[in-house]
Phi, psi and omega in degrees: 000129183286153179270131178265168176299322178300315180296316182294322179295320175297322178299313181294323178295321176296322177298316180297317180295320178299319179295316180297317180296318178295321181293327177302312179295319181295315181297321178301317178293320181293320179298322180297335182263353189259135179287166177300145179150185184297322182295315179293324176301319178293322178296319180294322176292323178298322178296316178298318180295319181295319177298321180292320177298317179299321179295316180299315181294319179299317178295323180293321177298319179297324180286326181284336179091178183277143177288142176268002179262111182303325181294314180295319178297317179296322178295320179297315178297320180297320179296318180298312180297318180297321179296319178296314181297320179299315181295315182289324183286330182281337185300312177300323180294320179299326185283335187248343186286157177087162183272340183212168177296325178299320179293321178298318181295320179296315180294325175299317180298320178294322176297319180296321178296318180296319179294321177298319179297320178296318180294320179299317179295319181295314181289333174296318178295319179296315181299315182296313182294320180294321178297317180296327181275356181078014179270086185291328181296313179295319180297316180295321177299313180298322179297316180296316180295318179302314181302315181291323180294319180294318178297320182286327175299319178297321179294320179294316180298328181293337180278341187301312180303318179296320180292324176297320178298323178295319179297315180300314181296320184283314189265333182259316182268350177075020179253105183297133185255334186240123174268135181300329182291349182256358183284168184300321181297320179293318178297321178297318179297318178294322178297317178297319180295317178298318179298319179296320179295318179297319179297317179297317180295317178298320180297316180295318179298316179297317180297318179296317180298316179296322180295319179295319178298317179297319180296316179297319179297318180296318179298315180298318179296318179297317179297318178297320179296318180295318179298318179297318180294318180296318179298317179297321179295317178298318179298318180296317180295317179298319179296318179295320179297316179298319179297315180296320179296317179298316180295322180295316179298321179297318180295321179297315178298318180296316181295319179297318179296318180296319181295318179297319180295321181293330181273356180268131181297139178303328174205161181297135178085006182303313186294339181273352182271157177277166180300320181297319180297318181294319180299319180298319183286327181301328182299335184265353186276151173289171187300315183295327178288324177297319179297321178297319178297316181298313181299316181294319182293317180294326182281344184240267187279332178052053179277130187298316183298324181288314181299316181295326180296321180290329182280314183290328181289330180278000000 
């Protein structure tokens, strides 16, 4: 099956994406070995740029569709796998090669320049082929990426003399230039530790805030319960007071009634009669009337013969 321009363009795009993906892994490793400063700032910006390029190429491949040429498709997949293996395989080598950390950083910079040159060549091929095929969208994308890759290659190359000076000072003059505590990995570890401390502090603050809220809620509930209990106690006391008052009034009325009854003559003219006359009449009275005579007599004259007459007669 013959290869079409569409198939070849997909092949080159897959190569570009594989290179970008491999460079993402490589740059992460290089940043971890690089001390703070302008060079590391450029590497971090390069990493952001590389991720964006990989996204643009991936989206373009998705719009163009899958190749119908098994050979072109196989080459694209092979490029992707090879790029991943290259990135993973180079990382241990990056960490151990060279006589000093300064030398490792310089060699990393040279690798980055070489990768930029490879990317420039790849996107030049994509731009040329896309223009010939009339695919202006792919060609314009490649043109934009090419412009950024060339600018970044110049920025990387500008760091090389300074990095060579660091190697000379460290390995020839014996003046160490890079402290391990300043490299990206150390800064990342400190950043993670700070983040963990902030998370712990936020968690503790949240827990403390929740505890205070719970305490306030408990206090409010306790106060409401106490108020309810006090109100209930007041109501009970008021009810008891009303009951006692009612009973007192009833007793007063009863006492008043008894006193009035005691002061009332059993019959008209009682006080004007003699004891003998009263005794004679008591003999004819019913029991309740006799009791009334006795109460009146005891409360007033208290004559023995009359009182005994009411008792013996009953």
